[in-house]
N, CA, C and O atoms as a GROMACS GRO file, in nm:
protein
  588
    1MET      N    1  14.249  -2.975  14.993
    1MET     CA    2  14.256  -2.982  14.847
    1MET      C    3  14.117  -2.979  14.786
    1MET      O    4  14.094  -2.910  14.687
    2ILE      N    5  14.024  -3.053  14.843
    2ILE     CA    6  13.887  -3.058  14.791
    2ILE      C    7  13.820  -2.922  14.812
    2ILE      O    8  13.746  -2.876  14.724
    3LYS      N    9  13.843  -2.857  14.928
    3LYS     CA   10  13.782  -2.726  14.954
    3LYS      C   11  13.833  -2.622  14.854
    3LYS      O   12  13.755  -2.540  14.806
    4LEU      N   13  13.962  -2.626  14.822
    4LEU     CA   14  14.019  -2.533  14.726
    4LEU      C   15  13.959  -2.555  14.587
    4LEU      O   16  13.929  -2.460  14.516
    5LYS      N   17  13.942  -2.681  14.550
    5LYS     CA   18  13.884  -2.714  14.420
    5LYS      C   19  13.739  -2.666  14.412
    5LYS      O   20  13.697  -2.612  14.309
    6ASN      N   21  13.661  -2.684  14.520
    6ASN     CA   22  13.523  -2.638  14.523
    6ASN      C   23  13.515  -2.486  14.514
    6ASN      O   24  13.427  -2.432  14.446
    7LYS      N   25  13.607  -2.414  14.583
    7LYS     CA   26  13.608  -2.269  14.578
    7LYS      C   27  13.639  -2.220  14.436
    7LYS      O   28  13.582  -2.121  14.391
    8MET      N   29  13.729  -2.290  14.367
    8MET     CA   30  13.762  -2.251  14.230
    8MET      C   31  13.643  -2.272  14.136
    8MET      O   32  13.616  -2.189  14.049
    9ILE      N   33  13.573  -2.382  14.154
    9ILE     CA   34  13.456  -2.410  14.071
    9ILE      C   35  13.349  -2.305  14.094
    9ILE      O   36  13.288  -2.257  13.999
   10ILE      N   37  13.326  -2.269  14.220
   10ILE     CA   38  13.226  -2.168  14.253
   10ILE      C   39  13.266  -2.032  14.195
   10ILE      O   40  13.182  -1.961  14.140
   11SER      N   41  13.394  -1.996  14.206
   11SER     CA   42  13.442  -1.868  14.153
   11SER      C   43  13.423  -1.860  14.002
   11SER      O   44  13.377  -1.759  13.950
   12VAL      N   45  13.460  -1.965  13.932
   12VAL     CA   46  13.443  -1.968  13.786
   12VAL      C   47  13.295  -1.960  13.750
   12VAL      O   48  13.259  -1.890  13.656
   13SER      N   49  13.209  -2.029  13.822
   13SER     CA   50  13.066  -2.026  13.796
   13SER      C   51  13.008  -1.887  13.818
   13SER      O   52  12.929  -1.840  13.736
   14VAL      N   53  13.047  -1.821  13.926
   14VAL     CA   54  12.998  -1.686  13.954
   14VAL      C   55  13.044  -1.589  13.845
   14VAL      O   56  12.964  -1.508  13.798
   15LEU      N   57  13.169  -1.597  13.804
   15LEU     CA   58  13.219  -1.510  13.698
   15LEU      C   59  13.146  -1.535  13.566
   15LEU      O   60  13.116  -1.440  13.493
   16SER      N   61  13.117  -1.659  13.536
   16SER     CA   62  13.043  -1.693  13.414
   16SER      C   63  12.902  -1.634  13.417
   16SER      O   64  12.854  -1.583  13.316
   17ILE      N   65  12.837  -1.642  13.531
   17ILE     CA   66  12.702  -1.588  13.544
   17ILE      C   67  12.704  -1.436  13.529
   17ILE      O   68  12.618  -1.380  13.461
   18ILE      N   69  12.800  -1.369  13.591
   18ILE     CA   70  12.812  -1.224  13.580
   18ILE      C   71  12.836  -1.185  13.434
   18ILE      O   72  12.772  -1.092  13.384
   19TYR      N   73  12.925  -1.254  13.366
   19TYR     CA   74  12.953  -1.226  13.225
   19TYR      C   75  12.826  -1.242  13.141
   19TYR      O   76  12.797  -1.158  13.056
   20PHE      N   77  12.752  -1.348  13.165
   20PHE     CA   78  12.629  -1.375  13.091
   20PHE      C   79  12.527  -1.264  13.112
   20PHE      O   80  12.466  -1.217  13.016
   21ILE      N   81  12.507  -1.220  13.236
   21ILE     CA   82  12.410  -1.115  13.266
   21ILE      C   83  12.451  -0.984  13.201
   21ILE      O   84  12.368  -0.916  13.141
   22VAL      N   85  12.578  -0.948  13.212
   22VAL     CA   86  12.626  -0.824  13.149
   22VAL      C   87  12.611  -0.832  12.998
   22VAL      O   88  12.573  -0.734  12.935
   23SER      N   89  12.639  -0.947  12.940
   23SER     CA   90  12.628  -0.964  12.794
   23SER      C   91  12.486  -0.947  12.745
   23SER      O   92  12.464  -0.891  12.637
   24ILE      N   93  12.390  -0.992  12.821
   24ILE     CA   94  12.249  -0.983  12.781
   24ILE      C   95  12.207  -0.837  12.768
   24ILE      O   96  12.130  -0.802  12.678
   25PHE      N   97  12.255  -0.751  12.857
   25PHE     CA   98  12.209  -0.613  12.860
   25PHE      C   99  12.288  -0.520  12.769
   25PHE      O  100  12.252  -0.403  12.757
   26PHE      N  101  12.393  -0.568  12.705
   26PHE     CA  102  12.472  -0.481  12.618
   26PHE      C  103  12.431  -0.504  12.473
   26PHE      O  104  12.458  -0.610  12.416
   27VAL      N  105  12.366  -0.405  12.414
   27VAL     CA  106  12.322  -0.413  12.274
   27VAL      C  107  12.356  -0.281  12.208
   27VAL      O  108  12.328  -0.175  12.262
   28GLY      N  109  12.417  -0.288  12.089
   28GLY     CA  110  12.447  -0.165  12.016
   28GLY      C  111  12.388  -0.171  11.877
   28GLY      O  112  12.418  -0.262  11.800
   29ILE      N  113  12.302  -0.073  11.843
   29ILE     CA  114  12.244  -0.065  11.710
   29ILE      C  115  12.266   0.077  11.658
   29ILE      O  116  12.236   0.174  11.727
   30ILE      N  117  12.318   0.089  11.537
   30ILE     CA  118  12.341   0.218  11.475
   30ILE      C  119  12.259   0.221  11.346
   30ILE      O  120  12.268   0.130  11.265
   31THR      N  121  12.181   0.325  11.328
   31THR     CA  122  12.101   0.336  11.206
   31THR      C  123  12.133   0.469  11.138
   31THR      O  124  12.130   0.574  11.201
   32SER      N  125  12.163   0.462  11.010
   32SER     CA  126  12.192   0.582  10.932
   32SER      C  127  12.062   0.651  10.894
   32SER      O  128  11.961   0.584  10.871
   33GLU      N  129  12.062   0.784  10.886
   33GLU     CA  130  11.944   0.858  10.846
   33GLU      C  131  11.928   0.862  10.694
   33GLU      O  132  11.815   0.872  10.646
   34ASN      N  133  12.036   0.855  10.618
   34ASN     CA  134  12.029   0.869  10.473
   34ASN      C  135  11.988   0.741  10.402
   34ASN      O  136  11.926   0.746  10.296
   35HIS      N  137  12.022   0.631  10.456
   35HIS     CA  138  11.992   0.502  10.394
   35HIS      C  139  11.938   0.410  10.503
   35HIS      O  140  11.948   0.439  10.622
   36ASP      N  141  11.882   0.301  10.459
   36ASP     CA  142  11.837   0.203  10.556
   36ASP      C  143  11.954   0.110  10.584
   36ASP      O  144  11.971   0.008  10.516
   37VAL      N  145  12.034   0.145  10.683
   37VAL     CA  146  12.151   0.067  10.721
   37VAL      C  147  12.132   0.022  10.864
   37VAL      O  148  12.092   0.101  10.950
   38ASP      N  149  12.160  -0.102  10.891
   38ASP     CA  150  12.146  -0.151  11.027
   38ASP      C  151  12.267  -0.233  11.064
   38ASP      O  152  12.302  -0.328  10.994
   39PHE      N  153  12.331  -0.197  11.174
   39PHE     CA  154  12.446  -0.269  11.224
   39PHE      C  155  12.405  -0.338  11.353
   39PHE      O  156  12.389  -0.273  11.456
   40HIS      N  157  12.388  -0.469  11.348
   40HIS     CA  158  12.356  -0.544  11.469
   40HIS      C  159  12.485  -0.597  11.530
   40HIS      O  160  12.552  -0.681  11.470
   41ASN      N  161  12.521  -0.548  11.644
   41ASN     CA  162  12.635  -0.599  11.719
   41ASN      C  163  12.584  -0.642  11.855
   41ASN      O  164  12.600  -0.572  11.954
   42HIS      N  165  12.524  -0.758  11.858
   42HIS     CA  166  12.460  -0.806  11.980
   42HIS      C  167  12.554  -0.897  12.057
   42HIS      O  168  12.589  -1.006  12.011
   43VAL      N  169  12.593  -0.851  12.173
   43VAL     CA  170  12.683  -0.931  12.254
   43VAL      C  171  12.613  -1.054  12.311
   43VAL      O  172  12.678  -1.152  12.347
   44GLU      N  173  12.478  -1.049  12.320
   44GLU     CA  174  12.408  -1.164  12.377
   44GLU      C  175  12.415  -1.287  12.287
   44GLU      O  176  12.385  -1.398  12.331
   45TYR      N  177  12.453  -1.268  12.160
   45TYR     CA  178  12.471  -1.383  12.074
   45TYR      C  179  12.598  -1.458  12.114
   45TYR      O  180  12.697  -1.397  12.153
   46ILE      N  181  12.592  -1.586  12.103
   46ILE     CA  182  12.709  -1.668  12.136
   46ILE      C  183  12.799  -1.683  12.014
   46ILE      O  184  12.921  -1.672  12.024
   47PHE      N  185  12.740  -1.709  11.898
   47PHE     CA  186  12.817  -1.734  11.777
   47PHE      C  187  12.822  -1.614  11.682
   47PHE      O  188  12.924  -1.589  11.619
   48ILE      N  189  12.712  -1.538  11.673
   48ILE     CA  190  12.705  -1.426  11.579
   48ILE      C  191  12.779  -1.306  11.637
   48ILE      O  192  12.753  -1.264  11.750
   49ASN      N  193  12.870  -1.252  11.558
   49ASN     CA  194  12.943  -1.132  11.598
   49ASN      C  195  12.873  -1.007  11.546
   49ASN      O  196  12.856  -0.911  11.620
   50SER      N  197  12.831  -1.008  11.418
   50SER     CA  198  12.758  -0.894  11.362
   50SER      C  199  12.673  -0.939  11.243
   50SER      O  200  12.705  -1.037  11.176
   51PHE      N  201  12.566  -0.865  11.219
   51PHE     CA  202  12.477  -0.887  11.106
   51PHE      C  203  12.442  -0.749  11.053
   51PHE      O  204  12.362  -0.678  11.113
   52ILE      N  205  12.503  -0.710  10.941
   52ILE     CA  206  12.493  -0.575  10.887
   52ILE      C  207  12.410  -0.580  10.759
   52ILE      O  208  12.438  -0.658  10.668
   53ASN      N  209  12.307  -0.495  10.753
   53ASN     CA  210  12.216  -0.494  10.639
   53ASN      C  211  12.203  -0.353  10.582
   53ASN      O  212  12.200  -0.255  10.656
   54TYR      N  213  12.194  -0.345  10.449
   54TYR     CA  214  12.183  -0.218  10.379
   54TYR      C  215  12.079  -0.233  10.268
   54TYR      O  216  12.079  -0.332  10.195
   55PHE      N  217  11.991  -0.134  10.257
   55PHE     CA  218  11.887  -0.135  10.153
   55PHE      C  219  11.868   0.008  10.107
   55PHE      O  220  11.838   0.096  10.189
   56ASN      N  221  11.884   0.034   9.976
   56ASN     CA  222  11.875   0.169   9.924
   56ASN      C  223  11.832   0.166   9.778
   56ASN      O  224  11.842   0.064   9.710
   57VAL      N  225  11.783   0.280   9.733
   57VAL     CA  226  11.749   0.299   9.592
   57VAL      C  227  11.829   0.418   9.542
   57VAL      O  228  11.790   0.532   9.564
   58PRO      N  229  11.942   0.392   9.474
   58PRO     CA  230  12.024   0.504   9.427
   58PRO      C  231  11.960   0.579   9.309
   58PRO      O  232  11.988   0.697   9.289
   59ASN      N  233  11.874   0.511   9.233
   59ASN     CA  234  11.797   0.578   9.129
   59ASN      C  235  11.657   0.518   9.128
   59ASN      O  236  11.627   0.433   9.211
   60GLN      N  237  11.573   0.561   9.038
   60GLN     CA  238  11.432   0.521   9.042
   60GLN      C  239  11.404   0.380   8.993
   60GLN      O  240  11.289   0.335   8.998
   61GLU      N  241  11.503   0.308   8.945
   61GLU     CA  242  11.475   0.176   8.891
   61GLU      C  243  11.553   0.062   8.956
   61GLU      O  244  11.516  -0.054   8.939
   62VAL      N  245  11.657   0.092   9.030
   62VAL     CA  246  11.743  -0.012   9.083
   62VAL      C  247  11.752  -0.002   9.235
   62VAL      O  248  11.775   0.106   9.289
   63VAL      N  249  11.734  -0.116   9.304
   63VAL     CA  250  11.757  -0.120   9.448
   63VAL      C  251  11.892  -0.186   9.473
   63VAL      O  252  11.935  -0.273   9.397
   64GLN      N  253  11.958  -0.144   9.579
   64GLN     CA  254  12.082  -0.205   9.624
   64GLN      C  255  12.054  -0.278   9.754
   64GLN      O  256  11.993  -0.223   9.845
   65VAL      N  257  12.099  -0.403   9.761
   65VAL     CA  258  12.079  -0.486   9.879
   65VAL      C  259  12.214  -0.541   9.921
   65VAL      O  260  12.290  -0.593   9.839
   66SER      N  261  12.244  -0.530  10.049
   66SER     CA  262  12.368  -0.586  10.101
   66SER      C  263  12.341  -0.643  10.239
   66SER      O  264  12.270  -0.583  10.320
   67SER      N  265  12.398  -0.759  10.265
   67SER     CA  266  12.385  -0.823  10.396
   67SER      C  267  12.515  -0.897  10.425
   67SER      O  268  12.564  -0.973  10.342
   68VAL      N  269  12.570  -0.875  10.545
   68VAL     CA  270  12.695  -0.938  10.584
   68VAL      C  271  12.678  -0.999  10.723
   68VAL      O  272  12.636  -0.932  10.817
   69LEU      N  273  12.710  -1.126  10.734
   69LEU     CA  274  12.704  -1.197  10.862
   69LEU      C  275  12.846  -1.238  10.901
   69LEU      O  276  12.916  -1.304  10.824
   70ASN      N  277  12.887  -1.198  11.021
   70ASN     CA  278  13.017  -1.239  11.076
   70ASN      C  279  12.992  -1.319  11.202
   70ASN      O  280  12.922  -1.274  11.293
   71ALA      N  281  13.049  -1.438  11.208
   71ALA     CA  282  13.033  -1.523  11.325
   71ALA      C  283  13.167  -1.538  11.397
   71ALA      O  284  13.273  -1.532  11.336
   72ARG      N  285  13.160  -1.558  11.528
   72ARG     CA  286  13.282  -1.581  11.607
   72ARG      C  287  13.338  -1.721  11.578
   72ARG      O  288  13.459  -1.741  11.570
   73GLU      N  289  13.247  -1.815  11.563
   73GLU     CA  290  13.286  -1.952  11.530
   73GLU      C  291  13.170  -2.021  11.462
   73GLU      O  292  13.057  -1.970  11.462
   74GLY      N  293  13.197  -2.135  11.403
   74GLY     CA  294  13.096  -2.211  11.332
   74GLY      C  295  13.158  -2.275  11.208
   74GLY      O  296  13.264  -2.232  11.161
   75ASP      N  297  13.092  -2.377  11.158
   75ASP     CA  298  13.140  -2.447  11.038
   75ASP      C  299  13.094  -2.378  10.910
   75ASP      O  300  13.166  -2.375  10.810
   76GLN      N  301  12.972  -2.323  10.915
   76GLN     CA  302  12.914  -2.258  10.798
   76GLN      C  303  12.830  -2.138  10.843
   76GLN      O  304  12.779  -2.134  10.956
   77THR      N  305  12.816  -2.041  10.753
   77THR     CA  306  12.724  -1.930  10.775
   77THR      C  307  12.636  -1.918  10.651
   77THR      O  308  12.677  -1.954  10.541
   78LYS      N  309  12.516  -1.868  10.673
   78LYS     CA  310  12.420  -1.858  10.562
   78LYS      C  311  12.337  -1.731  10.578
   78LYS      O  312  12.297  -1.695  10.689
   79ILE      N  313  12.311  -1.665  10.466
   79ILE     CA  314  12.223  -1.549  10.463
   79ILE      C  315  12.115  -1.574  10.358
   79ILE      O  316  12.143  -1.624  10.249
   80VAL      N  317  11.993  -1.537  10.392
   80VAL     CA  318  11.882  -1.538  10.297
   80VAL      C  319  11.819  -1.398  10.303
   80VAL      O  320  11.782  -1.351  10.411
   81VAL      N  321  11.806  -1.333  10.187
   81VAL     CA  322  11.747  -1.200  10.179
   81VAL      C  323  11.630  -1.204  10.082
   81VAL      O  324  11.641  -1.255   9.971
   82TYR      N  325  11.517  -1.149  10.127
   82TYR     CA  326  11.398  -1.138  10.042
   82TYR      C  327  11.371  -0.991  10.014
   82TYR      O  328  11.364  -0.910  10.106
   83LEU      N  329  11.356  -0.956   9.886
   83LEU     CA  330  11.308  -0.825   9.847
   83LEU      C  331  11.156  -0.837   9.837
   83LEU      O  332  11.105  -0.922   9.763
   84GLN      N  333  11.085  -0.754   9.912
   84GLN     CA  334  10.940  -0.763   9.916
   84GLN      C  335  10.876  -0.635   9.862
   84GLN      O  336  10.928  -0.525   9.879
   85LYS      N  337  10.761  -0.654   9.797
   85LYS     CA  338  10.683  -0.544   9.739
   85LYS      C  339  10.545  -0.544   9.804
   85LYS      O  340  10.484  -0.649   9.823
   86ASN      N  341  10.497  -0.424   9.839
   86ASN     CA  342  10.365  -0.413   9.901
   86ASN      C  343  10.259  -0.399   9.793
   86ASN      O  344  10.254  -0.300   9.720
   87ILE      N  345  10.174  -0.501   9.786
   87ILE     CA  346  10.063  -0.502   9.690
   87ILE      C  347   9.933  -0.514   9.769
   87ILE      O  348   9.907  -0.617   9.832
   88ASP      N  349   9.853  -0.410   9.764
   88ASP     CA  350   9.724  -0.407   9.835
   88ASP      C  351   9.740  -0.440   9.984
   88ASP      O  352   9.657  -0.512  10.041
   89GLY      N  353   9.845  -0.388  10.047
   89GLY     CA  354   9.865  -0.407  10.190
   89GLY      C  355   9.932  -0.538  10.229
   89GLY      O  356   9.952  -0.564  10.348
   90GLU      N  357   9.967  -0.619  10.132
   90GLU     CA  358  10.032  -0.747  10.161
   90GLU      C  359  10.174  -0.746  10.104
   90GLU      O  360  10.195  -0.704   9.990
   91TRP      N  361  10.270  -0.793  10.183
   91TRP     CA  362  10.409  -0.798  10.139
   91TRP      C  363  10.434  -0.927  10.063
   91TRP      O  364  10.419  -1.036  10.118
   92ILE      N  365  10.473  -0.913   9.936
   92ILE     CA  366  10.496  -1.027   9.846
   92ILE      C  367  10.645  -1.033   9.813
   92ILE      O  368  10.706  -0.932   9.778
   93ASN      N  369  10.704  -1.152   9.823
   93ASN     CA  370  10.844  -1.170   9.782
   93ASN      C  371  10.854  -1.158   9.631
   93ASN      O  372  10.786  -1.231   9.558
   94VAL      N  373  10.940  -1.066   9.584
   94VAL     CA  374  10.959  -1.052   9.440
   94VAL      C  375  11.096  -1.103   9.395
   94VAL      O  376  11.116  -1.131   9.277
   95LYS      N  377  11.188  -1.114   9.488
   95LYS     CA  378  11.322  -1.164   9.457
   95LYS      C  379  11.385  -1.213   9.586
   95LYS      O  380  11.359  -1.158   9.693
   96SER      N  381  11.468  -1.315   9.575
   96SER     CA  382  11.541  -1.362   9.693
   96SER      C  383  11.683  -1.400   9.654
   96SER      O  384  11.710  -1.437   9.540
   97TRP      N  385  11.771  -1.388   9.750
   97TRP     CA  386  11.911  -1.426   9.733
   97TRP      C  387  11.952  -1.510   9.852
   97TRP      O  388  11.911  -1.483   9.965
   98THR      N  389  12.032  -1.612   9.826
   98THR     CA  390  12.083  -1.699   9.932
   98THR      C  391  12.232  -1.719   9.911
   98THR      O  392  12.278  -1.741   9.799
   99GLU      N  393  12.306  -1.711  10.020
   99GLU     CA  394  12.451  -1.736  10.015
   99GLU      C  395  12.488  -1.826  10.132
   99GLU      O  396  12.452  -1.798  10.247
  100LEU      N  397  12.560  -1.933  10.102
  100LEU     CA  398  12.609  -2.026  10.204
  100LEU      C  399  12.761  -2.025  10.198
  100LEU      O  400  12.820  -2.044  10.091
  101SER      N  401  12.824  -2.003  10.311
  101SER     CA  402  12.970  -1.995  10.317
  101SER      C  403  13.023  -2.104  10.410
  101SER      O  404  12.960  -2.136  10.510
  102THR      N  405  13.138  -2.159  10.377
  102THR     CA  406  13.202  -2.259  10.463
  102THR      C  407  13.300  -2.192  10.559
  102THR      O  408  13.390  -2.257  10.612
  103SER      N  409  13.281  -2.062  10.582
  103SER     CA  410  13.364  -1.990  10.678
  103SER      C  411  13.272  -1.917  10.776
  103SER      O  412  13.151  -1.935  10.774
  104THR      N  413  13.331  -1.835  10.860
  104THR     CA  414  13.254  -1.760  10.959
  104THR      C  415  13.204  -1.626  10.904
  104THR      O  416  13.146  -1.548  10.979
  105LYS      N  417  13.226  -1.600  10.776
  105LYS     CA  418  13.178  -1.476  10.715
  105LYS      C  419  13.099  -1.509  10.588
  105LYS      O  420  13.140  -1.590  10.506
  106CYS      N  421  12.985  -1.444  10.577
  106CYS     CA  422  12.899  -1.464  10.461
  106CYS      C  423  12.851  -1.327  10.414
  106CYS      O  424  12.825  -1.239  10.496
  107ARG      N  425  12.839  -1.309  10.281
  107ARG     CA  426  12.805  -1.177  10.226
  107ARG      C  427  12.716  -1.191  10.103
  107ARG      O  428  12.736  -1.279  10.019
  108ILE      N  429  12.617  -1.102  10.095
  108ILE     CA  430  12.535  -1.087   9.975
  108ILE      C  431  12.538  -0.939   9.938
  108ILE      O  432  12.513  -0.853  10.022
  109GLU      N  433  12.570  -0.910   9.811
  109GLU     CA  434  12.563  -0.774   9.758
  109GLU      C  435  12.500  -0.785   9.620
  109GLU      O  436  12.557  -0.842   9.528
  110GLU      N  437  12.381  -0.728   9.607
  110GLU     CA  438  12.306  -0.742   9.482
  110GLU      C  439  12.235  -0.612   9.445
  110GLU      O  440  12.213  -0.525   9.529
  111THR      N  441  12.201  -0.601   9.319
  111THR     CA  442  12.113  -0.495   9.271
  111THR      C  443  11.998  -0.562   9.196
  111THR      O  444  12.011  -0.674   9.148
  112TYR      N  445  11.887  -0.492   9.189
  112TYR     CA  446  11.770  -0.549   9.122
  112TYR      C  447  11.684  -0.435   9.068
  112TYR      O  448  11.662  -0.336   9.137
  113THR      N  449  11.637  -0.450   8.945
  113THR     CA  450  11.552  -0.349   8.882
  113THR      C  451  11.409  -0.365   8.931
  113THR      O  452  11.353  -0.474   8.928
  114VAL      N  453  11.350  -0.253   8.976
  114VAL     CA  454  11.213  -0.256   9.027
  114VAL      C  455  11.128  -0.154   8.952
  114VAL      O  456  11.178  -0.063   8.887
  115ALA      N  457  10.998  -0.173   8.962
  115ALA     CA  458  10.903  -0.080   8.901
  115ALA      C  459  10.876   0.035   8.997
  115ALA      O  460  10.867   0.014   9.118
  116SER      N  461  10.865   0.155   8.943
  116SER     CA  462  10.837   0.271   9.029
  116SER      C  463  10.688   0.273   9.067
  116SER      O  464  10.605   0.208   9.003
  117GLY      N  465  10.658   0.350   9.172
  117GLY     CA  466  10.521   0.362   9.216
  117GLY      C  467  10.480   0.258   9.321
  117GLY      O  468  10.362   0.246   9.352
  118TRP      N  469  10.576   0.185   9.374
  118TRP     CA  470  10.547   0.081   9.472
  118TRP      C  471  10.632   0.101   9.598
  118TRP      O  472  10.727   0.179   9.598
  119SER      N  473  10.596   0.030   9.704
  119SER     CA  474  10.674   0.030   9.828
  119SER      C  475  10.749  -0.102   9.837
  119SER      O  476  10.695  -0.208   9.807
  120TYR      N  477  10.875  -0.094   9.878
  120TYR     CA  478  10.961  -0.212   9.889
  120TYR      C  479  11.028  -0.216  10.026
  120TYR      O  480  11.042  -0.114  10.094
  121ARG      N  481  11.068  -0.334  10.064
  121ARG     CA  482  11.148  -0.355  10.186
  121ARG      C  483  11.226  -0.484  10.169
  121ARG      O  484  11.201  -0.561  10.077
  122THR      N  485  11.321  -0.507  10.258
  122THR     CA  486  11.393  -0.635  10.259
  122THR      C  487  11.373  -0.703  10.394
  122THR      O  488  11.355  -0.638  10.497
  123LYS      N  489  11.377  -0.833  10.388
  123LYS     CA  490  11.370  -0.918  10.508
  123LYS      C  491  11.490  -1.012  10.498
  123LYS      O  492  11.503  -1.088  10.402
  124SER      N  493  11.578  -1.007  10.598
  124SER     CA  494  11.703  -1.085  10.594
  124SER      C  495  11.711  -1.180  10.711
  124SER      O  496  11.666  -1.150  10.822
  125TYR      N  497  11.770  -1.295  10.685
  125TYR     CA  498  11.792  -1.396  10.789
  125TYR      C  499  11.938  -1.440  10.785
  125TYR      O  500  11.994  -1.462  10.678
  126GLY      N  501  12.000  -1.452  10.902
  126GLY     CA  502  12.137  -1.501  10.913
  126GLY      C  503  12.141  -1.625  11.000
  126GLY      O  504  12.072  -1.633  11.102
  127PHE      N  505  12.221  -1.724  10.959
  127PHE     CA  506  12.230  -1.851  11.030
  127PHE      C  507  12.376  -1.891  11.050
  127PHE      O  508  12.460  -1.866  10.963
  128VAL      N  509  12.406  -1.952  11.165
  128VAL     CA  510  12.537  -2.010  11.192
  128VAL      C  511  12.516  -2.159  11.216
  128VAL      O  512  12.428  -2.200  11.292
  129TYR      N  513  12.598  -2.240  11.149
  129TYR     CA  514  12.586  -2.386  11.158
  129TYR      C  515  12.709  -2.447  11.225
  129TYR      O  516  12.821  -2.399  11.208
  130MET      N  517  12.686  -2.552  11.299
  130MET     CA  518  12.790  -2.643  11.347
  130MET      C  519  12.748  -2.779  11.292
  130MET      O  520  12.648  -2.837  11.334
  131GLY      N  521  12.827  -2.829  11.198
  131GLY     CA  522  12.785  -2.950  11.128
  131GLY      C  523  12.660  -2.917  11.046
  131GLY      O  524  12.658  -2.818  10.974
  132ASP      N  525  12.557  -2.999  11.058
  132ASP     CA  526  12.431  -2.976  10.988
  132ASP      C  527  12.328  -2.901  11.072
  132ASP      O  528  12.216  -2.878  11.027
  133ASN      N  529  12.366  -2.864  11.194
  133ASN     CA  530  12.272  -2.802  11.286
  133ASN      C  531  12.287  -2.650  11.292
  133ASN      O  532  12.398  -2.598  11.298
  134ILE      N  533  12.174  -2.580  11.290
  134ILE     CA  534  12.174  -2.436  11.312
  134ILE      C  535  12.193  -2.414  11.462
  134ILE      O  536  12.112  -2.460  11.543
  135VAL      N  537  12.300  -2.343  11.498
  135VAL     CA  538  12.326  -2.317  11.640
  135VAL      C  539  12.283  -2.177  11.681
  135VAL      O  540  12.266  -2.148  11.799
  136GLU      N  541  12.265  -2.090  11.581
  136GLU     CA  542  12.218  -1.955  11.612
  136GLU      C  543  12.164  -1.890  11.486
  136GLU      O  544  12.211  -1.918  11.375
  137SER      N  545  12.064  -1.804  11.503
  137SER     CA  546  12.007  -1.733  11.388
  137SER      C  547  11.964  -1.594  11.432
  137SER      O  548  11.946  -1.566  11.550
  138THR      N  549  11.948  -1.507  11.333
  138THR     CA  550  11.901  -1.371  11.357
  138THR      C  551  11.823  -1.326  11.235
  138THR      O  552  11.828  -1.390  11.130
  139SER      N  553  11.751  -1.216  11.249
  139SER     CA  554  11.674  -1.164  11.135
  139SER      C  555  11.674  -1.012  11.139
  139SER      O  556  11.704  -0.951  11.241
  140TYR      N  557  11.639  -0.954  11.025
  140TYR     CA  558  11.634  -0.809  11.013
  140TYR      C  559  11.524  -0.772  10.914
  140TYR      O  560  11.513  -0.833  10.808
  141LEU      N  561  11.445  -0.672  10.947
  141LEU     CA  562  11.342  -0.619  10.859
  141LEU      C  563  11.373  -0.472  10.834
  141LEU      O  564  11.379  -0.392  10.928
  142SER      N  565  11.394  -0.436  10.708
  142SER     CA  566  11.432  -0.298  10.674
  142SER      C  567  11.312  -0.204  10.685
  142SER      O  568  11.198  -0.247  10.701
  143ASN      N  569  11.342  -0.076  10.676
  143ASN     CA  570  11.237   0.024  10.663
  143ASN      C  571  11.176   0.011  10.524
  143ASN      O  572  11.238  -0.044  10.433
  144THR      N  573  11.056   0.062  10.509
  144THR     CA  574  10.990   0.063  10.379
  144THR      C  575  11.040   0.182  10.298
  144THR      O  576  11.048   0.294  10.348
  145LEU      N  577  11.074   0.156  10.171
  145LEU     CA  578  11.115   0.262  10.079
  145LEU      C  579  11.014   0.270   9.966
  145LEU      O  580  10.982   0.169   9.905
  146ASP      N  581  10.965   0.391   9.939
  146ASP     CA  582  10.865   0.412   9.833
  146ASP      C  583  10.933   0.465   9.709
  146ASP      O  584  11.017   0.554   9.718
  147TYR      N  585  10.897   0.411   9.590
  147TYR     CA  586  10.956   0.457   9.463
  147TYR      C  587  10.847   0.501   9.369
  147TYR      O  588  10.876   0.543   9.257
   0.00000   0.00000   0.00000
């Protein structure tokens, strides 16, 4: 009986290790050529299922920003997005958005009027909480868009 129990424990441990190793090496990222869209579907994350970010300028004065975080589990999810402007080679935050959700899905969709003749980008952070503790986080830096 003890030998059978030990064999089961070893088998479960070996399968867990194999799953972990395979999960680490599986990463899928899709980037659109027309817009700055990024789909993070990282299997190596334990709690985060996906972190999808979109940054575009549909006309010369307004930027569109979207960020969606989906978690497999957790008490809360949070997204923070910074719109940054390049001034003399330094990236300065010109606007930020924060969304905290009491579910496993969090979303930010915003537009913002910008001045033409500058370079902009977004910097996004996603967090998954269990209680008051952050159990997992991710980040995304968009491509630079010139207006």
